[in-house]
N, C-alpha and C positions, 0 to 999 in steps of 0.2 A: 187671557186664555181661559176657556172653560174649565172649571174645577181647578185652575191654576197649574195644569200640566199639559204636556203636549201628547200624551198617550195615557190611556187608562191604566196601564201597568206601571206607571210611575207614581201612582198613588200609593202612600206608605204610612204607616203608624210610627210615630205620632203625627209626622207631617212629611211631606215629599223630601227626599234628598236633593239639595241644589249644590251641584259641583262647581267648585272654582278651578281646579286643575288635577291633572292626574299624570302619574309617571311610574313606570315599572309595575310593581304589584301593590301600588298605593294610590288613593284618592283623598283629596282634601276637599271638605265643604266650605261654603262661603265664610264660616266663622274659623277657617283654618284648622278645624279639627281633622286629625289623620286618621284614616281607615285601611286596614287590611282589605285588599279588594279581590273578592272571590265572586263577584257578579260579572265583571269584565264586559260590561256593555251587553248584558244578556248573552255571554258566551263568545262575543265577537273577538275580543283582544287576545288571542292565543299566544301571541308575543309579547304580551303585557302592554301597558299603556305608553303611548308615544314612542314606539320602537324606532330606532335611528335609521335602519334600512328602509323601512316604509316612509318615514319623513323625507330621507334623501331622494327617493323615487318619486314622491309627489313634487317636491322643489324643482327637480329636473323637468318633469312633465308640465309644471306651470309655466314655465318659460315659452312654451309652444302653444299655450292656449288652453283654457279651461273647458271649452265645449266646441265642439264641430257640428254636431247633428249629422255627421257623414262617417265613413269607414276610415280607419287609420291602422298603421302598422302594429301598434301596441295591442290593440283589439285581437288582431290575428295571432300575435305571440302569446296573449293571455290564454286564448282558445286552445292553442296547441298544447301548452303546458298542462292545462286543466284535463285535456283528453289523455295526455300521457300519464297523468297521475291516477285516474279513475279507471278501474277496469271495465266498467259498464258504460263508458261514455265514449263513442265514437265521434259524435257531433254535439256541440254545446252553442247555446244562444243565451245572450244576456238581457237582463230587464232590471228592475230597480228595488225589488223587494221580494221576500219569500212568498207574501200573499199573491203578487203577480205570478210568480213562478208556478205555484200550485194551480192557479186559475187556468193558466196555459196548458199545463200538463193534462188538466182534465178535458179541456177543449180539443187537444190533440188525440186523446184516447178515444173520445166520442166520434171525432171525424173519421178516425183510422177504422174503427170497429163497426160504425153505423149503428151503435147501440146507445140508448138514451141515458141510462142509470149509472151512477158511481156509488162506491161503498167506501166508508171510513170506519175507523175503531173508535168506540167510546173511549174518551180520555184524550184523544188525539186533538192537536192543535195545529191547524194548517193555514192560519192567516184569518183575515176578517171578511172574505167574500162570501156571498149568500149561500153557495153550495156547501161550504164546509164550517161555517160558523154554527155548528150543530153538536150537541151531546158532548160537551166537555167533561160532563159527568161529576164535577165537583159537588160536595155536600150542599144542600140548601135548606132554607126554612120550609116547613109546610110538608105537604103530600109530595112523595117521591114521584117525580115525573118520568124516570128514565126506564121503566119497564123491567122484565126479569133480567137476571144476570146473564142468562144464555141466550136472550133474544132481545137486546136493548132496543128502545125505540127512539126515533129522531125527535130531538127537543131543541127549539131554536135558543141560541145563546144571546141574542139581541133582539129588541123591538125593530120593526121596519124591514126585516128580511123579506124578500120575495117568496110568498108562500109556496109556489109552484116549485122553487129551487130546493128549500130545505126540506119539505115534505117528502121529496122523492129521493132524498139521500138515504141510502141503506146504512145502517149503523150495526157494526159487529162487535163482539165481545173479545177484548183484547187477551192474549195468551190462553185462549179458550178453544177447545176442538169444536165447539158448536158453530164458531165462525166459519168453517169449511163447509158444513151442511147448509148454512145460510146462503153462502156464496153459490153454491150448487143449485139452490132453489130459484136463484134469479139468473142463472147462467145465460139464458138467451137474450136477456136485456141488459146484462152488465158490461159496460165498457172498460172500468177500471176499478181497482182496489188500491187505495192510497194508505200508506202506514208510516208512522215514525218509528224506526227501529228502536229508539229509546224515547219513550214519551217524556218531553220536557216539563211543559206546564202541568202535567198531571202529578209530578213529583218524582221525575227522574226514574222512570220505570221502564226497564229493559225488556224487550221481547227475548224469548229464548230462541237459540239457534235452531232448535227443532221446529218450533212454531213458524219461524221465517222460511225454513227450508219447506215445510209442508204448504205454506202459503204460495211459495214460488211454483211448486208442482200443481196446486189446484188451479191457480190462475192461467198457467199454461194449458192445463186440461181443458178449461172452458173457452180459451182464446181471448181472455180479457187482459189488459195492461196491468202489470204490477208496477206502482209507482212507489219509490222510497222518497219520502220527505226527510232530505238530509240537510235541511236548512241549519240545524244545530250539529248533527253529527258529521256533516260533510267536512273532511279535513281535520276533524278533532279527534276522532277515535284512531284513526290510522291515515296515512297519506292518501288512501283511496277511500276514506270514510268508512261508513258502516258496512258497506258492501264488501270492502277488503276486509274488514274485522270480522265479519260473520261469514264470508265466503258464500254469499248469496247475490246473485246478480239480477237486478229489475230490469225492466224494459227502459223505464225513464226515472230520472231522478231530479229533484229540486234542491236548490241551494241558495244560500244567503250568508249573513253573518261573518264567519272566519275569512271566507274567500274574498270579502269586499275590503279587508284591511282597515275597517272603520268607517267607510264611506257607504251610503245607501246603495245596495247591490241585491240583485237576484239573479238566478241562472236555471236554465232548464237544458239537461243533457240526456242523451241515451244511445242506444245502439242505432247504427245507420238505417236499419229498417223501421224502428219505432219513431225516428224523426224524419221519416220520408215526407210527410205532409208539411213540412216546415221548408221544403226545398221550392221556395216561392216562384222561382224563375222557370220551373219546368214541370211541376206537379199539378194537374188539375185537382181542384179541391182542397188546395192547401188552406191552412188555417191563417185567421187574422192574427198576427202579432206585430206590434209597432210601438215605439216609444221614443220620445224626444231625446231621452237622456240614456237609452240603452247603449252599454259599452262606452260611457263616458270616459275621456281620456285620463282623468284624475283617479277614477276608480279602478280602471285597469292597470295603471301604474302601481297603486297601493296594492291591488290584489296580486299582481305578478311578483311584487317584492315578497309578500307573505308566502305564497305557494313555492317560489323558488327557494326560500330559506327551509320550508318544511321538506321539500323534495331533497335538498342537498344534505339535510341533517336528520335522517330518520330516526337516529338515536333519541332525539327530542321526545319521541312518542313513549319510548320505554320510561323515561324520567317523568313525563306527565302521568302516564297510567299507574307507575309505581306510587306516586303522590296520593292518587285517588284511592288506590288499594290500602296504603297505610291509613288514611282517614277511616276508612270502612272497618279496617280490622280493629284498630285501637278503640274506636267508639263502641263497636258491638261488643268488644271483650269488657269495656268499662260498664256498659249498660247490663250486661250479664252478671258481673262481679257484684254490682251495687244494686242490683234487682231494679233497675229502671225500665219501664215499659217503653223502650225506644229501639229503633233499628236504622242503621245507616245503609243505604242501597245506592244503586247506580252501577256505572260501568266505565272503565277507563278514567279519564280526567272529569267525569261528570259525577256528581254526588249530591245526596241529601240524606238528612236524618229525619224519620218520621216518628211520631209519638204513639206508636204501637210496637208491642213486641212481636207481632204476628208477620209472617211473610207477606210482602207487598207485590203481587203479580199483576194488579190491574188497579185502576182508579176506585173500583168498588171497595178494595182493601183498605183504602185510605179512609174510608169512612169510620173505621174502628179507631182512627187516631183520636186524641184528646185535643181538639181543636182550640180549647181556651189556653191549654198549655202551649200548643204551637204558637199561638199570638204572643204569649208572654215571652217565649223563648227569642223570638224574632226582635223584641223591644230590648231585651238584654243584650242580644248579640250587638245591635246598634249602639247601645250604651257603652259597651266594652270594645268598640272600635273595629267591628266587623261589618263590612258592606256586602251583603248578598241578597240575591232575589228571593221572593217568597216560597219558591218551589224547586230550585235547582241552584247548585253551585258548580264553580268550574275552576281548574287549575290552569296556569299559564306558564310559559318557560321561564319567566322571571321570578316565580315562587321558589323559596329556598326551603330547605329542611326546617330551618327555624320558623319560616311562615307557616308551615304545616303543624309544626309544634304548637305554635300559638293558636291556630284554627282548632286544633283539638282541644287544648286547654279551655278556649273561650266556650266551646260546646259544654265541656265537663263542668266548668264553673257556672254555666247558666243553670245546667240540671240541678246542680247542689244548691244553688240560691233558690230556685222554686221549691225544692224539697225542705229546705230550712223555713221557707214561709209558709209551709203547709199545703202548698198548691199542688205539689206533685209527688 
């Protein structure tokens, strides 16, 4: 395997994590070292690792076959549950990843509006396709390629991108009013604006409710689609995802992760009007969307089990979000009392601690962080039995108050260790 990993994001210092097995809120590596799991497969495992109801649903589905390449009743049941839970989704269709979902969402917007351009926010991660692998905004060596704060420029995040794709992507400043002026300047050409309500890979940076509300108003004003990338926030912040949590309804939303129950999954859903050009059987000009494994019976079984549990037990969200609030409150109080330049941010069960004392409203603010200290902290986390991604952490229903206490103590201990070594 190139670089010894199946994905760029599995590279880690001092070496990639190789998991042997996982259960509940724990994972074990190949040497049987046990870790508290706050990565959760990059947020996927909201019910914890190997949840019994999901495994039971998959065993039952397995008896009828792992793949049909045709419609089946469980696909319809899954779709109905999906639509019942999400306020802005009248129709939903399934694919195999968040990258596919965002690609189809942009295609749908361009076909519906007849306009060629799309806009994204600096710091937003929407998958690996050419239109949106642009301007993640993370600090890099050498000259800053990203342009002014209030008018960021498109910057390709990979070699080999189609030049005509990424160069025509409009990049907007996150949580900044200049975004609305830039949208209006491109109004007659703009098909869609896509946004992560909480930017994950940028460092768990939440949009403000006021910003999302104004974004909804401006996109309606110019007749462009508003697309929420809910690949991470979907079914995590609330039963209806970020749109329920914030009270802002987009035209179209994209999904993955939680709703797949641990199986490769993506989805695209929206209002009946926004999804009109996906009515392949009766709409002239409908878009091309197809996939051998779309709506696979194993993923619909797993996904239905997850959504059914979340739908039937909405109190789980109060527990998840309270754990996130506790982490942020205790870490920020400790940092203030002990004068550490650190700030814990996030929303609900999504969290991260940045190595800066300043507010973090966009990926530009992350540049004031101490990157060397950040690297050291992650090494200490791992040494002390914490499994967490480089930019965001997640709670699951299997985490206990004791697990959160340990999470907080591991963070505090890492900070104290670096101070004792004269590093921080």
